[in-house]
Backbone bond lengths (Angstrom), bond angles and torsions (degrees), N, CA, C in turn:
res aa  C-N    CA-C-N  psi(-1)  N-CA   C-N-CA  omega(-1)  CA-C   N-CA-C  phi
1 M - - - 1.473 - - 1.537 108.15 -
2 I 1.299 114.98 137.85 1.433 122.66 -179.04 1.530 110.16 -115.13
3 L 1.338 115.85 131.95 1.447 120.25 177.49 1.526 108.49 -76.54
4 K 1.316 116.04 120.85 1.478 121.87 178.48 1.517 108.21 -117.45
5 N 1.316 116.07 172.71 1.475 120.92 179.49 1.516 110.75 -154.23
6 N 1.335 113.35 161.91 1.467 123.04 174.64 1.522 109.22 -110.32
7 L 1.327 116.52 26.29 1.452 120.42 -172.77 1.519 114.37 -56.75
8 K 1.317 117.69 -48.79 1.464 120.21 -176.95 1.524 111.86 -58.40
9 E 1.347 115.72 -49.81 1.457 119.60 -178.41 1.515 112.07 -61.71
10 I 1.324 116.68 -46.41 1.485 121.55 -176.84 1.545 110.06 -68.78
11 R 1.314 116.08 -39.74 1.491 119.70 178.74 1.494 108.70 -60.81
12 Q 1.331 118.35 -46.66 1.456 121.65 -179.35 1.528 112.13 -64.17
13 K 1.333 117.52 -40.37 1.462 120.60 178.36 1.518 111.32 -62.35
14 N 1.348 116.56 -31.83 1.461 121.71 179.17 1.515 112.95 -85.29
15 G 1.334 117.50 -2.45 1.460 121.34 174.08 1.519 114.11 79.72
16 F 1.340 117.57 22.36 1.456 121.26 178.46 1.509 110.35 -97.48
17 T 1.334 116.27 141.51 1.460 119.79 166.92 1.531 107.53 -85.18
18 Q 1.287 118.72 167.73 1.482 121.32 176.50 1.529 109.00 -60.57
19 E 1.285 117.44 -41.45 1.458 122.86 179.33 1.558 111.61 -61.99
20 E 1.316 115.65 -47.02 1.480 119.24 -179.27 1.534 111.48 -63.53
21 L 1.322 116.37 -44.43 1.475 118.39 -179.57 1.514 110.19 -65.50
22 G 1.318 117.21 -43.02 1.462 119.52 179.32 1.513 111.40 -59.95
23 T 1.330 117.80 -44.91 1.468 122.28 178.70 1.530 110.62 -61.11
24 N 1.314 116.51 -40.58 1.461 120.87 -178.18 1.539 113.61 -68.99
25 V 1.307 116.49 -26.20 1.498 118.17 -178.03 1.526 111.26 -109.56
26 G 1.355 117.18 2.16 1.473 120.67 173.78 1.532 115.77 85.76
27 V 1.307 116.89 26.80 1.486 119.92 176.09 1.548 108.34 -131.44
28 S 1.321 114.38 171.99 1.469 119.36 179.52 1.498 111.66 -81.38
29 R 1.339 114.75 164.47 1.470 121.00 173.59 1.513 110.55 -58.90
30 Q 1.323 116.69 -37.92 1.457 121.36 -179.95 1.522 111.13 -61.06
31 T 1.316 117.53 -36.56 1.459 120.44 178.15 1.501 111.43 -64.12
32 I 1.325 117.37 -43.44 1.470 121.97 177.75 1.527 109.78 -62.30
33 I 1.315 117.37 -43.23 1.456 121.96 177.22 1.533 109.69 -58.54
34 S 1.311 116.38 -46.21 1.469 121.61 -178.06 1.540 111.24 -62.88
35 I 1.317 116.88 -40.59 1.473 120.11 176.94 1.517 110.57 -64.50
36 E 1.313 117.49 -45.21 1.478 121.29 -179.98 1.526 112.53 -61.67
37 R 1.319 115.77 -31.40 1.482 120.03 -179.38 1.531 113.74 -94.71
38 Y 1.334 117.09 8.76 1.452 124.74 178.41 1.539 112.72 63.80
39 R 1.324 117.10 25.74 1.466 121.11 177.50 1.521 111.80 -91.47
40 Y 1.323 115.89 -17.17 1.446 120.06 -178.45 1.515 109.51 -137.46
41 K 1.297 116.60 131.20 1.465 122.02 175.91 1.499 108.50 -96.26
42 P 1.332 118.00 117.55 1.441 119.10 -177.64 1.521 112.67 -71.64
43 T 1.318 114.86 154.14 1.469 119.23 175.26 1.536 107.29 -67.28
44 L 1.289 117.30 163.69 1.440 121.88 178.35 1.544 109.79 -59.77
45 E 1.311 116.18 -40.95 1.468 121.11 178.66 1.538 111.65 -59.54
46 L 1.300 116.04 -47.46 1.468 121.01 179.28 1.518 111.43 -65.56
47 A 1.318 116.33 -43.58 1.482 121.08 178.63 1.510 109.86 -58.59
48 M 1.323 117.25 -41.45 1.473 121.06 -179.17 1.529 110.58 -70.19
49 K 1.307 117.80 -37.75 1.479 119.54 177.07 1.513 110.98 -63.52
50 I 1.340 117.17 -43.51 1.463 122.08 -179.98 1.537 109.26 -62.84
51 A 1.319 117.14 -47.34 1.468 120.95 -178.71 1.535 110.65 -61.72
52 Q 1.330 115.83 -41.94 1.459 119.74 179.01 1.532 111.63 -64.52
53 K 1.331 117.04 -41.43 1.468 120.56 -179.11 1.510 110.54 -67.54
54 L 1.353 117.39 -32.92 1.465 121.45 -179.38 1.548 111.54 -89.58
55 N 1.339 115.31 0.10 1.460 121.91 178.25 1.547 112.29 55.63
56 I 1.309 113.96 50.99 1.461 121.21 179.38 1.516 109.24 -140.93
57 K 1.329 116.77 149.66 1.445 119.98 176.82 1.509 110.44 -66.70
58 I 1.331 116.20 141.37 1.452 121.16 -174.30 1.530 110.75 -59.13
59 E 1.358 118.04 -36.21 1.446 120.42 -179.30 1.524 113.80 -71.43
60 K 1.323 116.77 -15.68 1.493 120.73 174.06 1.514 110.18 -85.23
61 L 1.327 116.43 -23.55 1.466 121.74 -178.21 1.531 111.72 -88.53
62 F 1.317 116.26 -43.70 1.471 123.37 -178.89 1.496 108.78 -119.04
63 Y 1.337 116.93 138.04 1.461 122.19 -178.44 1.544 109.64 -154.34
64 F 1.343 114.47 161.03 1.447 119.61 178.18 1.557 110.14 -96.18
65 D 1.282 114.82 139.57 1.461 121.67 177.46 1.530 108.27 -122.86
66 Q 1.286 116.60 132.23 1.454 119.74 178.01 1.533 110.27 -90.14
67 E 1.317 115.47 125.63 1.478 120.39 178.07 1.489 108.73 -129.13
């Protein structure tokens, strides 16, 4: 199972740049880029902060995909 996310689409719908979202949740723009590209799996704490900032349930933002 692979952890996937809808971060890029939801971030853009909410009008955040990668830099703005990173600043709001306490990480760098590069971290947001890495999460969006599936190169970095966020901690539960970070995933919850991102979901809260984007006003979406964490399970709608991050999900498992079977490949």
